[in-house]
C-alpha positions, 0 to 999 in steps of 0.5 A: 339440297336434300330435303325431307318433307312430312305428309300424312302417315309420317312418310318422309319425302326426300329429293336430290337437288344436288345430284348426289350419287349416294344419300344417307337417310335415317329411315328405311321407308320413304318417298323419293321425289327426284328433285324439286318441282318442276324437275321432279319425277313420279314420287315413289315409295321406297321400302328397304326392308331388311336391306340397308341400301336401295336405288331409286328406279327413276333417278338412280340415287342410292339411298343408304340407311344410317341409324345415327341419323334422325328420320328427317336427316340426310347426309349430305345435308 
């Protein structure tokens, strides 16, 4: 399950409980938390900038931008 939660400043937080190699997201700036607590890693800010993909340096999840998704959506959902 990938879930986006919204905290201050409207930065979505994504987690990869399913262990998927690639997750498409609808934003280019977000936090990766790894998995749900207690299996999470340090929450890190990821900014794709001009790129359309970034790998989390902790969990190696490849996040890929998909402009057809809403900011809180992921694929797989």
